[in-house]
N, C-alpha and C positions, 0 to 999 in steps of 0.2 A: 442256596443259587452261587455260584464261583461269580463273582466280578472282575472285569477285563478294564486295566485302568489304563486310558491313551492321553488325557490331562493330568493337569496338575491334581497329585496324588491325595493333597491335605483338601482340595477343593472339593474332592470327591467325597473323601471323609465326612467332611462338616456336611455332606449335604445328607449324606443316608443317616448320620447321627439324627436326623432332623427330619426326615420325611417319609420312614419306613419303619412301618407299624411292628411285621415281624421280624423273623431273626435274619438277619444279612452276614453270610459267610464271606469274609475279606482274607485272600491269601495272604501268609506271613508276610511276604514278601512286597505287600503293596501299605504294608507300614513302614517302610525302609525309611521314610525319607520324614514321614509324619512323628515316628517316633523312635529316632535314630538311636541304639544303643540299648533299647528299651529290651529284658532278660523275659522272655517270655519260657512259658513250661516247656521244656523239649518235648512231650509225647502228643501234643497238641499241634495241628496242623493249619488251624485257620486263628484268626479271633475272631470273636464274632459278639454283633448286636443281639444278648439274648432278649427273646421275647418272655415277654411276662405269661404267666399259668397262672390258672386256678390254684389257692391257697392247699382247700381240702378243710375237711370238717375235724381235721385231728391234731392241730397246731394251739401248744402253750407252751411259754418260756419258762423253763424252770428254773431260769439264771443259772445256768451250769458252764462256766468258761473250764472247757476240759477239750483235749485231743481226743482221750480215750472216751467214746462213747456205748462200749458193747455191754459193759453190766454183768457180763457173764453168760448172754447169751448166745447160743448155739446155732453154730455155720459155718456158711466157706469166711475164710478172714479176707476184707477190703479194707483198701486205703483210698480215702477219699481226697483228691490234690485238686485244690479251686483255687485260678488266679484271676483276682476280679483288676481289671483295666477300662479305660475310658474310653470316650468316642477315638480318642487318637491312638487308641493303644497304647496308653501309659497308665502304668502300675499303681494303684490306689493303696498304698501302704495304710494302716489305722483301720478300715474299713471292718465293719463288724460282718461275719455270716454266720448264721444260723442255719443247723440241717434236722432234718428228722427222718424217717422212714419206718417201716413195718419191719419185722422180726422173719424168720424165716419161716414160719404158723402164718404169716399175712396179719400180726397183731402188731397195733400200736398202742405204746406207752399211756397208762392214765385214761382207757378210756372203755366204755362196757359196750355189750351186745356186741362182741365181735368173735370170728374164729370161722371155722368151715362146717361146723353143726350148729344149725340157728335155733336148731330144739334144746340145744344147752351151751348158749355165749357166753364167750370168756370175759370178764371185766378183768381190766392188768390197772382199775385206778388206784393210785397211789403208788406207781412207780414210774421212773425216768428215763429206761433205757432207750437207747438210739435216738439220742436228743442231744443237741452241744452246738456249745456257741466257741468260734474262736474269732482271735483278731488280728487281721493282715500283716504280713512281716512287711519290712522294706521294700518286697517285689509284688508287694499285691497278695501275696500267697497263704492259703490255710492249710492246715493235715487232720485230718480225721482217722482215726483207726475205728474199724465196726466188723459188720459182716454184712455180706450178699444179702439185699433185701428178696422176701420172698414175692407172692404174690397174696392178692386178692379177687372175690368175683369182679368184672368189670373194667379191671384195671390192667396193664402192661406193668412190671417192674419199674420202681422211680423211686427217686431219693427227692424231698424236697428241700428248697432252699430259701432266704432270705438274706438278701445283701443289703446293710443299711449303710448308706454314704456318709449321712447325717441325721441328725436327730427327727428331721423330716423326711426325708426321702428313702424309701426302700422299692426293690426290686426284688418282687416275689415270683419264682419259677420254680420247675419241675425238669431233672437230670434223669437221659430214659440211657438202658444200655442196649446192644447188639443180641437181637434177638437169637444169635445161634452162643452167645455168652450164657445168656438166661436157659438155654433149651440143655445146655451140658450140665449147667450146675443144675438141673432140678432132675434132670432124669438119674444122675447118678450120685449125688450127695447126698447124707443126712443134715437135719430132718427134713428138707426138703421133697427125696424122693420116698417120704413115707405116707405123706398127708394124703388126707380120703378126696377128696376134692381135685382134680387137675386143673392145671392152667388153661382159664379158657380165652385169655385175652393177650394176643400179640402187639407189639407196635401200631402195625397197622390199621388193627381195627379199634385202637385206643384213641379216642375223639379228640381227648387231651396233646396226647402224642401227634399223630396228625397235624394238630394246629399248630403246636411248637416245631415240627420240622427237623431239619439236619443240625439248625442251629443248639439244641437240647440234648441230642446223643453226645455222651460221652466217651472219649477216649478209654479204652479197657484192655490193659495186656496182663498176663499172667503171669506173676512171679514165683518164689519160692515159698511165699507166706499165703498165698491166694489172688488176690487179684489189684492190681492198681488200677484206681480210676480219676481222670486225671478231665477239667475243661478250663477253658480261656471263657470268663465269662464275662462279655460286656456289659457295661452298665450303663443304663441311659434311665435316670433318675426318673423316678416319679412320685405323688406326694402319698398313694395308697395302694395295696397290695390287689392280689386279682381275685375273682370272686369266689365264696366257700361253693365247693362240690366233692 
């Protein structure tokens, strides 16, 4: 939801940072006094107090600090650009960001019992594709080279992330995509279009996406290389991640 600020902006932002459990969208202009000159991502319309989301069952840390996480997986190229900021929309240089997601066929690396054919499950144990870590630059920005994620039953397409602010504080969340973009990719692009099972869950039918709301919906732009996915992640540190689902 949008927030209209008619009182001292800094006081309002401090109030939001400590009192709102879900995601709060605050127009970029609202931060002009709170964080003058803060270099925000040009494609993101708002600063976000990003809600925590469930970690899911597929996280592990392969300790791979890298920007290119594709490892040759087939799919539509996707660049992921995330900017970590605090409650005053001030960039967090040096913060650690982990991301992970499934491939075009809905398969996560390093896990067994996956795939569209439950009678013949796929085992990806020993692989590390579509996982990686980056440390934020002076703008709080990290960049990853990946592919557009596929889907698996019961979930809308998403990318998982963990933002480590220090050795004890981490925000665990999920990034979602406009359904129109996902539909366009899945209907016409290989290998998404050749899958046995159709996509069964949109953003509005995914309970995690509904709970996260607009605060976890990325800005997605098509470019000559595929898609640029960008989001400002407003971090409210906590000492634990979300539940596993």
